[in-house]
N, C-alpha and C positions, 0 to 999 in steps of 0.2 A: 886413589880415593878422590884426588882433586879433579882427575879427568872425569870420573863418574859424576861429581858434583857439577862440573861445568856442562856436561851433556844434559843432566837433569834440568839445569836452569835454562839452557838454550831451548829446551822443549816446552818448559812451563811458563817462561816469561810472557809470551803473547797472551796466554789465558789470564795471567795475573794482571796484565795491563787492562785487558777487557773488563775484568772484575772490578778493578779500582775505578775505571771510568764509569762503569754502571753504578757503583756505590756512590760516586760523587754526584752523578745525575739525580739519583734518588734523594740524596741529601738536599740538593738545591730545590727540587720539587717539593719535598716535605717542608722545607723552611718557608717556601712561598705559600703553600696551602695553609700552614700554621699561622702565618701573618694575616692571610685573608680571613681565616676563622676568627682570630683575635679581633680584627677590625670589625667584622660583622657582629661579634658579640658585644663590643663596645657600642656599636651603632644601635643594636637592639636595646641595650640598656638606656640609651638616650632617647629612644622613641617616645613621643608624647611630650617631651620637654618644650618643644617649639610652641605648642598650642595650650600650654598650661598657664594658669595665672590670669592676670587681667590684660586685655589687649589695649595698648595705649596708642598704637598707630596702625592704620590699615590703608594702604594705597589701593583703592578699589580698581582703578584702571590697570595697574600692574597685575593685580590679582586676576583680572579677566584675561590679560595677555598670557600669563603663565598657564592659566587653565586651558586656554585655546591651544597653546603649544603642547600641553600634555594630553590633549584630547578629552578633557573633562567637560561634560555637557553643562550648559548654563541652567538647565532645569531638570528636575527629577520626576519621573513618572511614578505616581503612587496609587495604589488601589484603595479606594475609600471603603467600600463595603460590597457584599454580595448578598442578594436576597432571593428567596424562593417562594413563589406563590402557587398555591394549588387551587384549582377550580374543577367543578364537576357538573355534568349534565345528567339528570335523572329522568326516567320514563316509567310511569306506573299505569297499569291497565287491569281491568276486571274482565276475566274470562268466564265462560259458562261453568268451568270446573274449578275456578278459584281465581286468585290474584297473582300477577307477575310484575316484576320490576327489572330495569336495566340501568346501570350506572357507569358513566365514563369519566375518569379523572384525567386532569391535565396539569402538569407541573411546568412552571415557567421560572427559569433562573435569570436573574438580572445582575450584571456586573458593572459597577460604576467606577470610572477612573477619572482622574483629574491631574493636571500639571501644576506642580508646586514649584515656583521659581526658587532657585538656590540663593541664599543670602551670602554676602562676602565672607561672613564668619564660617558658614558651612563649607564654602569653597576652599578657604585656606587650610582647613583640616584635610580635605580631599587632596589638595596640592601637596601637603607634607607627606601624606601616605603614598602618593604616586611617586614623588621624588625619591623617597627612600626605597620604594619597590623597584624603581628603575636604577637605583644607585647613582643619583645625579646631584646629591647634595653633600657638601663637605662640612663636617662638624668641627668647630674650633672653640676651645675654651681658653679665653684670654687670661684667666687667673692662673691656670696651671701650665699654659703653654702647649697643651696637648691638641693635636690636630689629627682627625680621622679622615683621610682622603678617600675619594671614590676609587674603585678598581682601576678605572681608566687613568686617573691622575697618578695612582701608585705605580702603574706600569710605566707611565711616561717619565716619572722622576726616579724610577727604579728603587722604590721604597720597599724595604724588607722588614723593617722594624715596626714599632707602634705608631709611627707618623710624627713623633715628637720633634724630629729634626727637620721636618718640612716647614718652611717659612710660609706664613699666610700670604705673603706677596707672590707666591708661586701659583696661587689659585686664580686662574684666569679662565673665563668661559664656563665657569661652574657656579651653581647656586651655593651659597655658604650660610650656615646657621651659626652665628657668632654669639657666644654667651660671655658675659663679663660684668664688671662693675663700672657703671657709667656716671658721668656728670652731665648736667643739662643746663642749657641757657636759651633764652629767647632772643632772636635777632630783632633789629629795628623793623624788619618787614613782617614780623610775626611768625616766621618759621622757627622751628625748634632744632637745636644742634646738640647731638649726643656725642660724647667722647669717652674712650676707655683706653687706658694704657695696656701695653703688652710687651713681652720681651724684656731683656736686660741690657739693652743698648744705652749709650750715653751720647746725646739725650735719648730718653726712652721713646720708642715708637708708640703710636696711638692710632686707634680707629676713629674715624670721623663719619657720623651719620647725620645728614641733614633731612629733617622731616618737614614736608610742605605743610603749611598752616591748615589748608583745607582738609587734610586727611588725619590730623591729630584728633584723637577721640576726646570727648568731653570729660571722661573719667580721669584723664591725665592732667592734673593741675600743676603745671610747670612752675608756677610762682610759689608753690609750697617748698621748693628745693632751693637751697642756697648754692652759690657757685662751686663750693668745695664738697658738697654732700654727694656721696656715691650711693647708687642703688643697683641691684641686680636686674639685668634685662637680657633678653635673647632676641636677636634680629635675624630675619631671613632676608637676604639680599644678594647682590652681585658686586664683585670688586670692580670699581670704575677706574681708579687711578692709584698709583703709588708714587709718592714724592720722597726720594731717598735723601734729599737735603734736609727736609723738615721731619722725616720719619712719619709721614702722615699717609695712612691708607684710607681711601674714601670708598664707602659703600653706598650703592643705590638701594634703599630699603623697600621691601614689599610689605612686611609686617613686623611689628615689635610687640613683644609680650613682656610684662613686668611681674 
């Protein structure tokens, strides 16, 4: 009986190995697809957050640069209206045996078009739509610590979960949409500095965003906030530097909504 069992196993084990290898590959692929699906669902749930609320900062030069990079035109072609004009030429004559007439109608269609320049506010909405369409923006929630990477970043960092273990400092060369609770203060030069804590380190890390005075919107009355008052905001920008000593992550902002 033992001989029979050993012969059976010697014949079957290669196929069992192939089966186990195939099952393992399917499991890895399924886990990867499931992670992508979950990230895409969370990203769709967050769509629109970037451009909701009141815009408090909009760096128009950077907006134009990002729009050029994404191939977004600076102006939109719009059809104003279309008109149709009918005209006719009639001929009437009296003949010996009666009267006769002839009528020729002519229809003219006119289509009027004009170029309507895009405003920075219109453009930033197109930018967010295009960034998400091309999967080139990383979503980070500083309050919960959740980070949704792009597919390229997830592959680079070999992320298989929900992205919660991905540090924000790993986001380099990507646009990032950061949401959190910020404090604000005005510098001596008139620029505005926003800060938000994140993570559980000691001392806690924080995001620093410096807004140039010329691009701060009038609706954002900075002097109404005290140094320790927090408010929710979302910033689209790029990671500039990370200082591991001070735990400070600096972003170059494109737009900020509150």
